[in-house]
C-alpha positions in Angstrom: 0.0 0.0 0.0 1.5 3.3 -1.1 1.6 6.2 1.2 0.9 9.8 0.1 3.9 11.9 -0.7 4.9 14.9 1.4 3.4 17.2 -1.3 0.1 15.3 -1.3 0.0 15.6 2.5 0.6 19.3 2.4 -2.1 19.7 -0.3 -4.6 17.7 1.8 -3.8 19.9 4.8 -4.3 23.0 2.7 -7.7 21.7 1.5 -8.7 21.0 5.1 -7.7 24.4 6.2 -9.6 26.2 3.4 -12.7 24.2 4.2 -12.5 25.1 7.8 -12.1 28.8 6.9 -15.1 28.6 4.6 -17.2 27.4 7.5 -16.7 30.8 9.1 -16.5 32.8 5.8 -18.9 31.0 3.3 -19.1 34.2 1.1 -15.4 34.5 0.6 -14.5 34.4 -3.1 -10.8 34.0 -2.5 -11.3 31.0 -0.2 -13.6 29.3 -2.8 -11.2 30.2 -5.6 -8.1 28.8 -3.7 -10.0 25.7 -2.7 -10.9 25.2 -6.4 -7.3 25.5 -7.4 -6.3 22.9 -4.7 -9.0 20.5 -5.9 -7.9 20.9 -9.5 -4.3 20.2 -8.4 -5.5 17.0 -6.7 -7.5 16.0 -9.9 -10.9 16.4 -8.2 -12.4 18.2 -11.2 -16.1 18.2 -10.3 -15.2 19.7 -6.9 -13.0 22.3 -8.6 -15.9 23.3 -10.9 -18.2 23.6 -8.0 -15.8 25.8 -6.0 -15.0 28.0 -9.1 -18.7 28.6 -9.6 -19.2 29.5 -5.9 -16.2 31.9 -6.2 -18.0 33.6 -9.1 -21.3 33.7 -7.2 -19.5 35.6 -4.4 -17.5 37.8 -6.8 -19.0 38.0 -10.4 -16.0 39.9 -11.7 -13.4 37.4 -10.7 -11.9 36.9 -14.2 -9.3 34.3 -13.1 -12.1 32.0 -11.9 -13.7 32.0 -15.3 -10.4 31.3 -17.0 -9.6 28.4 -14.7 -13.2 27.1 -14.9 -12.8 27.1 -18.7 -9.5 25.1 -18.3 -11.3 22.4 -16.2 -14.0 22.1 -18.8 -11.3 21.8 -21.5 -9.7 18.9 -19.5 -13.1 17.2 -19.3 -13.7 17.6 -23.1 -16.6 20.0 -22.7 -15.5 22.5 -25.3 -18.7 24.5 -25.4 -18.5 25.2 -21.7 -14.8 26.0 -22.0 -15.6 28.6 -24.7 -18.4 30.1 -22.7 -16.3 30.5 -19.6 -13.4 32.1 -21.5 -15.8 34.5 -23.4 -17.2 35.6 -20.0 -13.6 36.3 -18.9 -12.9 38.3 -22.0 -16.1 40.2 -21.5 -14.8 41.3 -18.1 -11.2 41.9 -19.4 -10.7 42.0 -23.2 -7.0 42.1 -22.7 -6.8 38.7 -20.9 -4.4 36.9 -23.3 -4.7 33.6 -21.6 -8.5 33.5 -22.2 -8.0 34.3 -25.9 -5.4 31.5 -26.1 -7.8 29.1 -24.4 -10.4 30.0 -26.9 -8.0 29.2 -29.6 -7.3 25.7 -28.1 -11.0 25.0 -27.8 -11.9 26.1 -31.4 -9.0 24.1 -32.7 -10.3 21.0 -31.0 -13.7 21.7 -32.5 -12.2 21.9 -36.0 -13.2 25.6 -36.2 -9.8 26.6 -37.7 -10.6 30.2 -38.7 -11.8 31.1 -35.2 -8.8 29.3 -33.7 -6.5 31.4 -35.9 -8.4 34.6 -34.9 -8.3 33.9 -31.1 -4.7 32.8 -31.2 -3.6 35.8 -33.1 -5.4 38.1 -30.6 -3.7 36.3 -27.7 -0.3 36.8 -29.3 -1.0 40.5 -29.9 -1.8 40.9 -26.2 1.2 38.8 -25.0 3.8 37.7 -27.6 5.1 35.0 -25.1 1.9 32.9 -25.3 3.6 29.7 -26.3 0.4 27.7 -26.6 -1.2 30.3 -28.8 1.8 30.2 -31.2 1.4 26.4 -31.3 -2.3 26.5 -31.8 -1.8 29.0 -34.6 0.8 26.7 -36.3 -1.6 23.7 -36.2 -4.6 25.8 -37.3 -2.7 27.1 -40.3 -1.7 23.6 -41.3 -5.4 22.6 -41.2 -6.3 25.7 -43.2 -3.7 24.6 -45.8 -1.4 27.6 -45.2 1.9 25.9 -44.4 4.1 29.0 -44.8 2.2 30.8 -42.1 2.4 27.7 -40.0 6.2 27.7 -40.3 6.3 31.3 -39.2 4.2 30.5 -36.1 6.4 27.5 -35.2 9.6 29.5 -35.4 8.0 32.1 -33.1 7.2 29.3 -30.7 10.8 28.1 -30.8 12.0 31.7 -30.1 10.2 31.4 -26.8 11.2 27.8 -26.1 13.8 26.2 -28.4 13.1 22.8 -26.8 9.4 22.7 -27.6 8.8 19.4 -29.5 5.4 20.3 -31.0 6.9 23.2 -32.9 9.4 20.8 -34.6 6.6 18.4 -35.5 4.5 21.2 -36.9 7.5 22.3 -38.9 7.9 18.8 -40.2 4.3 18.7 -41.4 4.4 22.1 -42.9 7.6 21.5 -44.9 6.2 18.2 -46.1 3.2 20.1 -47.4 5.6 22.3 -49.3 7.4 19.4 -50.7 10.7 20.0 -48.8 11.2 16.5 -47.6 14.7 16.8 -46.3 13.8 19.7 -44.0 10.6 17.9 -43.0 12.6 14.9 -41.9 15.1 17.0 -40.1 12.3 18.5 -37.9 10.5 15.2 -37.5 13.6 13.6 -36.2 14.2 16.5 -33.8 10.6 16.2 -32.5 11.0 12.5 -32.1 14.3 12.9 -30.2 12.7 15.4 -27.9 10.0 12.9 -27.0 7.1 14.2 -29.0 4.4 11.5 -28.6 3.9 9.5 -31.8 1.5 6.6 -32.5 2.8 3.6 -34.3 1.0 4.4 -37.6 2.4 8.0 -37.7 5.9 6.8 -36.9 5.7 4.2 -39.7 4.4 6.7 -42.2 7.3 9.1 -41.5 9.8 6.2 -41.6 8.5 5.2 -45.1 9.1 8.8 -46.3 12.6 8.7 -45.0 13.3 5.5 -46.9 11.7 6.6 -50.1 
């Protein structure tokens, strides 16, 4: 029987403390918000959703609660709820780059590539260091059959983090679309070396290209 780690024990104590404080201050938005974060860290997503919603009831302008609530919905695969929560955050603070980036992620998962591009570009305009937004943009441009723009987005991502495997994989796909197979294989091998997750079929497909 495994015992909880020190970090897990501290997290459990933190949750216990917050719940005790909420008994005396049930209308405290910060307490509900922090408890939601703790539940999310523990993987208790339904409890986290409940606490984020209670934080919003106590403080309707708590932008961060909407953003984090959207993140939980994204984890659960409820993309419509994710989009709704992040739009509510943007309504409160149009310059919340993270909310725009999250919208890009959700639209991308839905296959709505034009809205994914628009949301990701807005996030980058507000905060050029939004790595996920650059990555979303690169993927969306590939799906929109604009490999050159995808390449530009991936290089921007690598300027932020030169060891970001998805950027190399996106570069591989984009260069392959342009017919530049040597450069495509170069980036594919970099992504693979960096641990980019590949299923067996994808790996076999790229290996066949390399041997052709």
